[in-house]
KEKOL-171405 format. One record per residue: z, y, x negated of N, C-alpha, C, O in turn; residue in three letters. Coordinates in pm, whole numbers, padded with zeros to 5 digits, always signed. Layout:
N
ZYXZYXZYXZYXALA
...
END
This chain:
237
+15035+12072-16333+15058+12162-16446+14960+12136-16560+14985+12173-16674MET
+14850+12072-16527+14751+12041-16628+14622+12117-16607+14591+12160-16496GLY
+14548+12135-16714+14416+12197-16706+14328+12139-16816+14377+12092-16918ALA
+14199+12144-16792+14101+12097-16889+13995+12205-16906+13948+12262-16807VAL
+13958+12233-17030+13859+12337-17058+13747+12278-17141+13772+12208-17240VAL
+13624+12305-17100+13507+12262-17176+13447+12382-17249+13426+12488-17189THR
+13421+12366-17377+13355+12469-17458+13220+12413-17501+13211+12335-17596LYS
+13115+12456-17432+12983+12398-17455+12932+12427-17596+12863+12344-17655LYS
+12965+12542-17651+12913+12581-17782+12953+12483-17891+12879+12461-17987ALA
+13072+12424-17876+13120+12330-17978+13128+12187-17925+13178+12097-17993THR
+13078+12166-17803+13079+12034-17739+13220+11973-17738+13241+11859-17778GLN
+13314+12054-17692+13453+12011-17684+13502+12016-17541+13468+12108-17466GLU
+13583+11919-17503+13652+11919-17375+13794+11874-17400+13819+11758-17435LYS
+13888+11965-17383+14026+11936-17416+14118+11984-17304+14088+12080-17233LEU
+14229+11916-17288+14324+11949-17184+14457+11995-17240+14484+11979-17359GLY
+14539+12053-17154+14674+12088-17194+14765+12076-17073+14719+12078-16959PHE
+14895+12063-17099+14997+12055-16995+15102+12162-17019+15152+12177-17131LEU
+15135+12237-16914+15241+12336-16926+15297+12366-16788+15221+12395-16695SER
+15428+12360-16773+15487+12391-16641+15463+12536-16599+15474+12568-16481PRO
+15430+12622-16694+15410+12763-16660+15281+12788-16582+15265+12894-16523THR
+15189+12692-16581+15064+12711-16506+15065+12635-16374+14966+12637-16301VAL
+15174+12567-16344+15182+12494-16217+15190+12594-16101+15276+12682-16102ARG
+15101+12582-16001+15105+12675-15888+15237+12667-15811+15293+12559-15794PRO
+15284+12782-15766+15403+12784-15682+15372+12728-15544+15457+12668-15480ALA
+15248+12748-15498+15202+12690-15372+15050+12682-15377+14986+12747-15460PHE
+14994+12604-15288+14849+12590-15281+14807+12591-15135+14871+12529-15051ALA
+14699+12661-15106+14640+12661-14972+14521+12566-14973+14424+12589-15045VAL
+14528+12460-14894+14422+12360-14889+14344+12376-14758+14398+12353-14650LEU
+14218+12415-14769+14135+12438-14652+14014+12345-14656+13918+12373-14728ASP
+14016+12235-14580+13904+12140-14584+13770+12202-14545+13665+12150-14583PRO
+13771+12312-14469+13645+12375-14432+13567+12421-14555+13444+12428-14553ASP
+13639+12454-14662+13572+12497-14785+13482+12388-14841+13387+12417-14915ALA
+13510+12263-14808+13432+12151-14859+13294+12141-14793+13207+12069-14842MET
+13275+12213-14683+13147+12204-14611+13032+12261-14694+12916+12226-14670LYS
+13061+12346-14789+12956+12406-14871+12925+12324-14997+12833+12358-15071THR
+13000+12218-15020+12978+12136-15140+12859+12043-15121+12840+11988-15013LEU
+12778+12025-15226+12672+11924-15218+12731+11784-15215+12844+11762-15258PRO
+12654+11690-15165+12702+11552-15154+12750+11499-15288+12852+11429-15295GLU
+12679+11531-15394+12717+11480-15527+12860+11518-15562+12933+11437-15618ARG
+12901+11642-15528+13036+11685-15564+13142+11624-15473+13255+11602-15517GLN
+13107+11596-15348+13201+11525-15262+13226+11384-15315+13339+11336-15316LEU
+13119+11318-15359+13133+11185-15418+13215+11193-15546+13301+11108-15571ILE
+13189+11295-15627+13268+11313-15748+13416+11327-15715+13501+11273-15784ASN
+13446+11400-15607+13585+11416-15567+13651+11284-15530+13766+11259-15565GLY
+13576+11200-15459+13626+11066-15424+13658+10985-15549+13767+10930-15563LEU
+13562+10980-15639+13576+10897-15759+13686+10951-15850+13764+10874-15906VAL
+13692+11082-15865+13794+11142-15950+13933+11111-15897+14022+11074-15974ASP
+13954+11127-15766+14084+11095-15707+14117+10948-15727+14232+10913-15756ALA
+14018+10861-15711+14037+10717-15731+14090+10688-15871+14188+10615-15887TRP
+14025+10744-15972+14066+10715-16110+14200+10782-16141+14279+10728-16218VAL
+14227+10899-16083+14358+10960-16102+14470+10865-16057+14570+10849-16127HIS
+14451+10802-15943+14551+10705-15897+14558+10587-15993+14667+10543-16031VAL
+14442+10536-16030+14438+10418-16118+14508+10443-16251+14573+10353-16304CYS
+14494+10562-16306+14555+10592-16436+14708+10582-16429+14774+10555-16530GLU
+14763+10604-16311+14908+10597-16294+14955+10464-16235+15074+10436-16231GLN
+14860+10383-16190+14893+10260-16117+14858+10135-16197+14938+10042-16202TYR
+14741+10130-16259+14698+10008-16328+14755+10007-16470+14684+10031-16568ILE
+14883+09978-16477+14949+09963-16608+15015+09826-16611+14950+09726-16641THR
+15142+09820-16580+15212+09692-16568+15300+09699-16444+15343+09807-16404SER
+15328+09584-16382+15415+09585-16263+15552+09643-16296+15612+09607-16397PRO
+15600+09733-16211+15727+09801-16238+15835+09768-16136+15954+09784-16165THR
+15796+09721-16019+15894+09701-15913+15933+09829-15842+16023+09828-15758GLY
+15866+09940-15876+15893+10068-15810+15814+10071-15680+15697+10110-15677HIS
+15877+10030-15574+15807+10005-15449+15744+10130-15388+15635+10123-15333MET
+15811+10243-15399+15758+10366-15339+15633+10412-15411+15529+10434-15348VAL
+15640+10425-15545+15525+10475-15620+15407+10378-15612+15293+10420-15590GLN
+15435+10249-15632+15325+10153-15630+15266+10141-15489+15144+10137-15473GLU
+15353+10136-15389+15305+10124-15251+15225+10246-15208+15122+10233-15142GLY
+15273+10365-15247+15201+10487-15209+15067+10495-15281+14968+10539-15223TYR
+15064+10454-15408+14937+10451-15482+14837+10360-15412+14719+10392-15402ALA
+14884+10247-15364+14794+10153-15294+14744+10212-15162+14629+10189-15125GLU
+14827+10286-15092+14783+10354-14970+14672+10453-15002+14571+10458-14932VAL
+14690+10530-15108+14589+10630-15146+14458+10562-15184+14351+10610-15147LEU
+14465+10452-15256+14343+10379-15293+14273+10324-15171+14150+10330-15162LEU
+14349+10270-15076+14287+10220-14953+14224+10335-14874+14116+10319-14816ARG
+14290+10450-14872+14230+10568-14808+14093+10597-14866+13996+10618-14793ASN
+14086+10598-14999+13961+10633-15066+13852+10530-15041+13734+10564-15032LEU
+13891+10403-15030+13794+10300-14992+13735+10329-14854+13614+10321-14835LEU
+13822+10361-14760+13776+10391-14623+13687+10514-14622+13583+10516-14556VAL
+13726+10617-14696+13646+10740-14702+13510+10713-14767+13409+10769-14726LEU
+13510+10627-14868+13382+10591-14929+13293+10515-14832+13172+10540-14826GLY
+13351+10424-14757+13274+10345-14660+13218+10432-14548+13113+10401-14491ASP
+13287+10541-14516+13244+10627-14405+13183+10758-14452+13179+10856-14378SER
+13134+10759-14575+13082+10883-14633+12971+10945-14548+12967+11067-14532PHE
+12883+10864-14496+12770+10917-14418+12813+10971-14283+12739+11047-14221GLU
+12931+10934-14236+12980+10981-14107+13089+11087-14121+13168+11108-14028GLN
+13094+11153-14235+13204+11245-14262+13206+11361-14160+13102+11414-14120ARG
+13328+11399-14121+13350+11506-14026+13472+11586-14073+13515+11572-14187ASP
+13526+11669-13985+13641+11751-14025+13760+11666-14068+13828+11697-14165ASP
+13785+11557-13994+13897+11469-14030+13872+11401-14164+13965+11384-14243ALA
+13747+11363-14190+13712+11300-14317+13744+11394-14433+13806+11353-14531TRP
+13701+11520-14420+13725+11617-14527+13874+11643-14546+13922+11654-14659ARG
+13946+11654-14436+14091+11679-14445+14161+11562-14515+14250+11583-14597ALA
+14122+11441-14482+14185+11323-14543+14151+11311-14690+14236+11271-14770ASN
+14028+11346-14728+13993+11342-14870+14072+11447-14947+14126+11419-15054LEU
+14080+11569-14892+14150+11676-14964+14297+11641-14983+14352+11661-15092MET
+14362+11590-14878+14505+11558-14888+14529+11436-14975+14627+11431-15049TRP
+14441+11337-14966+14455+11219-15052+14439+11258-15198+14515+11212-15284THR
+14340+11342-15228+14318+11386-15366+14437+11466-15417+14474+11455-15534ALA
+14497+11546-15329+14616+11621-15367+14729+11528-15404+14796+11547-15506ASN
+14752+11426-15321+14861+11332-15345+14835+11243-15467+14928+11187-15525GLN
+14708+11230-15503+14672+11146-15618+14716+11206-15750+14735+11133-15848ALA
+14734+11339-15754+14766+11401-15882+14861+11519-15866+14842+11624-15927LEU
+14962+11504-15783+15063+11609-15771+15195+11569-15836+15295+11639-15823ASN
+15194+11455-15906+15313+11411-15978+15396+11306-15907+15480+11242-15969GLY
+15373+11288-15777+15460+11199-15699+15446+11053-15739+15545+10987-15770LEU
+15322+11002-15737+15306+10858-15763+15329+10823-15911+15345+10706-15945ILE
+15330+10925-15997+15353+10899-16139+15497+10913-16182+15530+10888-16298GLY
+15584+10951-16090+15724+10974-16125+15791+10844-16172+15798+10747-16097THR
+15839+10845-16294+15906+10728-16350+15816+10611-16380+15864+10500-16404GLY
+15685+10633-16379+15590+10524-16399+15524+10533-16537+15502+10642-16588MET
+15492+10416-16598+15406+10420-16717+15268+10468-16675+15220+10432-16567PRO
+15205+10548-16759+15074+10602-16726+14977+10580-16841+15017+10575-16957GLN
+14849+10568-16807+14747+10533-16906+14672+10657-16956+14705+10709-17063ASP
+14573+10704-16882+14491+10822-16910+14390+10804-17023+14325+10901-17063TRP
+14376+10682-17076+14275+10660-17181+14133+10676-17127+14045+10726-17197ALA
+14111+10634-17002+13978+10652-16942+13939+10799-16944+13824+10833-16972THR
+14034+10886-16916+14007+11030-16918+13979+11078-17061+13884+11154-17083HIS
+14060+11036-17156+14044+11085-17292+13908+11047-17350+13845+11127-17420MET
+13863+10927-17321+13732+10884-17368+13621+10947-17284+13521+10994-17338ILE
+13641+10948-17152+13540+11002-17063+13511+11149-17087+13397+11193-17073GLY
+13612+11226-17124+13592+11368-17151+13485+11391-17256+13412+11491-17252HIS
+13474+11298-17351+13375+11317-17459+13233+11302-17406+13140+11364-17459GLN
+13214+11221-17303+13081+11207-17243+13040+11337-17175+12922+11374-17176LEU
+13136+11406-17115+13108+11535-17054+13076+11638-17160+12982+11716-17146THR
+13155+11641-17267+13136+11740-17372+13001+11723-17443+12935+11821-17476ALA
+12962+11598-17466+12841+11572-17544+12714+11569-17461+12609+11614-17506LEU
+12723+11517-17337+12600+11498-17257+12609+11559-17117+12522+11535-17034TRP
+12713+11637-17091+12730+11707-16963+12738+11611-16845+12698+11645-16733HIS
+12789+11492-16869+12810+11397-16760+12918+11452-16668+13023+11496-16715VAL
+12893+11451-16537+12996+11494-16442+13126+11421-16473+13126+11302-16505ASP
+13236+11492-16464+13366+11434-16502+13391+11300-16433+13421+11201-16500HIS
+13380+11298-16301+13409+11174-16229+13319+11061-16274+13362+10947-16284ALA
+13193+11092-16300+13097+10989-16339+13123+10938-16480+13093+10823-16512ARG
+13179+11023-16565+13218+10975-16698+13331+10872-16686+13337+10777-16764SER
+13419+10892-16590+13530+10798-16569+13479+10664-16517+13527+10559-16559LEU
+13382+10669-16425+13326+10545-16371+13253+10464-16478+13247+10342-16469ALA
+13199+10532-16577+13131+10464-16688+13233+10390-16775+13210+10276-16815ILE
+13344+10455-16804+13441+10401-16899+13538+10302-16836+13572+10201-16899ILE
+13583+10328-16713+13696+10253-16658+13679+10101-16653+13768+10030-16701GLN
+13569+10047-16598+13561+09900-16589+13569+09832-16725+13636+09730-16741PRO
+13500+09888-16823+13504+09830-16958+13645+09839-17016+13692+09745-17080SER
+13713+09951-16993+13848+09966-17046+13944+09867-16981+14029+09810-17049LEU
+13931+09847-16850+14020+09752-16783+14000+09611-16837+14097+09538-16858LEU
+13876+09573-16859+13850+09439-16914+13905+09428-17055+13955+09323-17095ARG
+13895+09536-17131+13946+09535-17268+14098+09518-17272+14151+09453-17362SER
+14167+09576-17173+14314+09576-17172+14372+09471-17078+14486+09485-17032GLN
+14296+09369-17049+14339+09266-16954+14472+09202-16995+14552+09164-16909MET
+14496+09189-17123+14621+09129-17173+14743+09200-17115+14844+09137-17083GLU
+14732+09333-17103+14846+09412-17055+14839+09441-16906+14943+09454-16841PHE
+14721+09451-16851+14702+09502-16716+14675+09395-16610+14661+09427-16492LYS
+14666+09270-16651+14622+09166-16558+14707+09162-16431+14654+09155-16321LYS
+14840+09166-16447+14928+09157-16331+14903+09268-16231+14901+09244-16110GLY
+14885+09389-16280+14866+09502-16190+14726+09502-16130+14708+09540-16014LYS
+14627+09459-16207+14490+09448-16153+14489+09345-16040+14426+09368-15936ILE
+14558+09234-16060+14566+09133-15954+14638+09188-15831+14597+09162-15718GLU
+14744+09264-15854+14816+09326-15742+14723+09419-15665+14725+09423-15542GLN
+14642+09495-15738+14546+09584-15675+14443+09504-15594+14405+09543-15483MET
+14399+09392-15650+14303+09309-15579+14357+09261-15445+14286+09263-15345GLY
+14482+09218-15445+14543+09168-15321+14573+09280-15223+14541+09269-15104ARG
+14634+09388-15271+14690+09489-15182+14593+09601-15145+14612+09670-15045ASN
+14489+09620-15226+14392+09727-15198+14262+09669-15143+14210+09716-15042VAL
+14210+09567-15211+14081+09510-15169+14096+09391-15075+13997+09345-15017PHE
+14218+09340-15060+14239+09226-14971+14181+09098-15023+14138+09014-14944GLY
+14179+09080-15154+14123+08960-15216+14229+08850-15219+14348+08876-15227LEU
+14182+08727-15212+14273+08613-15219+14307+08580-15364+14230+08611-15455SER
+14421+08518-15384+14463+08481-15519+14373+08373-15577+14330+08282-15507SER
+14346+08385-15706+14267+08286-15778+14282+08313-15926+14336+08416-15967SER
+14234+08219-16007+14244+08236-16152+14162+08355-16201+14195+08415-16303ASP
+14056+08389-16128+13970+08499-16170+13989+08624-16085+13899+08708-16075ASP
+14107+08638-16024+14132+08750-15935+14116+08884-16007+14057+08977-15951LEU
+14166+08895-16128+14157+09022-16200+14012+09063-16221+13977+09179-16200ALA
+13929+08969-16263+13787+09001-16285+13719+09036-16153+13637+09127-16148GLU
+13753+08964-16046+13694+08996-15916+13736+09135-15868+13660+09204-15799ARG
+13856+09176-15905+13903+09309-15869+13824+09417-15942+13784+09517-15882THR
+13801+09396-16070+13720+09493-16146+13577+09496-16091+13516+09603-16083ILE
+13526+09381-16054+13393+09377-15991+13392+09457-15861+13294+09525-15829ASN
+13503+09450-15787+13513+09525-15662+13517+09675-15687+13461+09753-15610ALA
+13583+09716-15795+13583+09858-15833+13440+09903-15864+13397+10009-15820ILE
+13368+09822-15941+13229+09855-15973+13143+09862-15847+13055+09947-15836GLU
+13168+09772-15753+13093+09773-15627+13123+09900-15547+13035+09954-15480ALA
+13248+09946-15553+13286+10071-15486+13205+10187-15542+13153+10270-15467PHE
+13194+10193-15675+13114+10299-15737+12966+10285-15700+12899+10384-15671TYR
+12917+10162-15703+12775+10140-15674+12740+10181-15532+12633+10236-15507ALA
+12830+10156-15439+12805+10194-15299+12792+10345-15285+12724+10393-15195LYS
+12857+10419-15374+12849+10565-15374+12737+10616-15465+12723+10736-15487LEU
+12656+10522-15517+12547+10556-15609+12596+10625-15735+12532+10716-15788ASN
+12711+10580-15783+12769+10630-15907+12745+10525-16015+12789+10411-16003VAL
+12676+10564-16120+12639+10471-16226+12761+10432-16308+12851+10514-16329ASP
+12764+10310-16355+12871+10266-16446+12817+10241-16586+12877+10169-16666THR
+12702+10301-16615+12644+10300-16749+12599+10441-16785+12565+10519-16696ARG
+12599+10474-16913+12560+10608-16957+12408+10618-16962+12348+10595-17067LEU
+12347+10652-16850+12201+10659-16843+12147+10782-16914+12028+10789-16943SER
+12235+10881-16943+12189+11002-17013+12143+10973-17154+12067+11051-17212GLU
+12188+10862-17211+12148+10825-17346+12056+10704-17337+12097+10597-17290VAL
+11931+10720-17381+11834+10611-17374+11825+10538-17508+11862+10591-17612GLU
+11775+10416-17503+11751+10339-17625+11879+10295-17693+11976+10261-17626GLY
+11879+10295-17826+11991+10251-17907+12113+10340-17882+12106+10461-17902ASP
+12221+10280-17839+12340+10356-17805+12437+10372-17924+12540+10437-17911LYS
+12404+10313-18038+12500+10311-18149+12535+10452-18196+12651+10480-18225SER
+12435+10541-18204+12464+10677-18247+12549+10750-18146+12636+10829-18183GLU
+12525+10723-18017+12607+10784-17912+12752+10738-17922+12844+10818-17907ALA
+12770+10610-17948+12906+10556-17961+12978+10623-18076+13093+10664-18062ILE
+12912+10635-18188+12976+10696-18305+13003+10844-18283+13101+10897-18336GLU
+12920+10911-18205+12946+11052-18174+13075+11067-18096+13154+11158-18121ALA
+13098+10976-18000+13223+10978-17923+13341+10942-18012+13445+11007-18007VAL
+13324+10839-18094+13432+10797-18184+13472+10910-18278+13591+10930-18305ILE
+13375+10984-18329+13406+11097-18418+13490+11202-18347+13582+11259-18405ASN
+13458+11227-18218+13537+11322-18141+13681+11272-18123+13776+11348-18140LYS
+13695+11145-18090+13829+11088-18071+13911+11099-18199+14029+11132-18195LEU
+13848+11071-18311+13919+11082-18439+13958+11226-18469+14068+11253-18516GLN
+13866+11318-18441+13894+11459-18468+14016+11507-18389+14093+11589-18439ASP
+14033+11456-18267+14143+11500-18182+14270+11418-18201+14372+11446-18138TYR
+14264+11317-18287+14381+11233-18309+14404+11132-18199+14514+11079-18185GLY
+14299+11103-18120+14310+11004-18013+14287+10864-18069+14192+10795-18031TYR
+14374+10823-18159+14355+10697-18230+14441+10583-18173+14423+10467-18210THR
+14532+10616-18083+14613+10515-18015+14633+10563-17872+14722+10644-17844LYS
+14550+10512-17781+14552+10557-17643+14610+10451-17550+14630+10337-17590LEU
+14636+10492-17426+14685+10398-17325+14836+10392-17321+14904+10442-17410GLY
+14888+10330-17216+15032+10324-17196+15102+10240-17302+15223+10254-17324GLU
+15026+10153-17370+15084+10071-17476+15040+10117-17615+15074+10053-17715ASN
+14966+10226-17620+14910+10275-17748+14828+10165-17816+14820+10160-17939GLN
+14768+10079-17736+14695+09964-17789+14546+09991-17806+14475+09910-17865ALA
+14498+10105-17756+14355+10136-17765+14333+10215-17893+14334+10338-17894ILE
+14311+10141-18000+14283+10202-18129+14138+10247-18133+14063+10229-18037THR
+14099+10307-18244+13960+10351-18259+13865+10233-18249+13759+10243-18186ILE
+13900+10120-18309+13813+10002-18300+13803+09952-18157+13696+09909-18114ASP
+13913+09957-18083+13909+09914-17943+13827+10013-17861+13749+09972-17775VAL
+13843+10142-17886+13761+10242-17817+13613+10219-17843+13530+10233-17752SER
+13580+10184-17967+13439+10157-18001+13386+10039-17920+13273+10043-17873ARG
+13468+09934-17903+13426+09818-17827+13413+09852-17678+13320+09807-17611GLN
+13507+09931-17628+13499+09974-17487+13369+10049-17463+13301+10025-17363ILE
+13334+10138-17554+13210+10213-17541+13088+10124-17549+12993+10141-17474LEU
+13092+10028-17642+12979+09936-17657+12954+09859-17528+12840+09834-17491ALA
+13061+09820-17460+13047+09745-17335+13016+09835-17215+12971+09787-17111ASN
+13040+09966-17231+13020+10059-17119+12885+10129-17123+12829+10161-17019ALA
+12835+10153-17242+12713+10235-17253+12586+10153-17245+12476+10208-17253LEU
END
């Protein structure tokens, strides 16, 4: 029931939620994906990945169905990323259905949700036309490191259950490194290469947008203030 609209003339990208725009049904035809360029298929993988993460990497809830299903979807996307060069009809069907399940409301039911990566990432699209998925890959690792105080338990759970990492004192950091490696394998940058040289003006341009929209307390804990957003950008750009 959500939509996002970009207005290039004013460099704005804003979303809205309304049950009145939720489709009564959807026809999913993986054959339609055959006409997409590789870049957009990769974008679909990354976008679905972050959609799951926004609903999963918060705090441990004990909700076995939602958390377990989110982990299945993430593992699916890892496999699809690893087999990108060998994609076939089954590959496309699995990506389409996984992406559908990533944002149809099921895994987010009764769960704390973040979405700060999206709110910040949207500004990179509005200002520099960064592909949506790639804006998320730029912001997410820095945001996760910034919010480690709140997200450590869930990041560690992801490391064990999605990446198959062993427990250690640095498991959370190794998990974020694994996320970055996933993006790198798909040739998705985790830095804003569209802006060269001094990034300070770019950071302030994004901060001004966040302030204009009232995005001054983001995340599931409302802990991402403007100053925290500025630091996330500084570490991401």
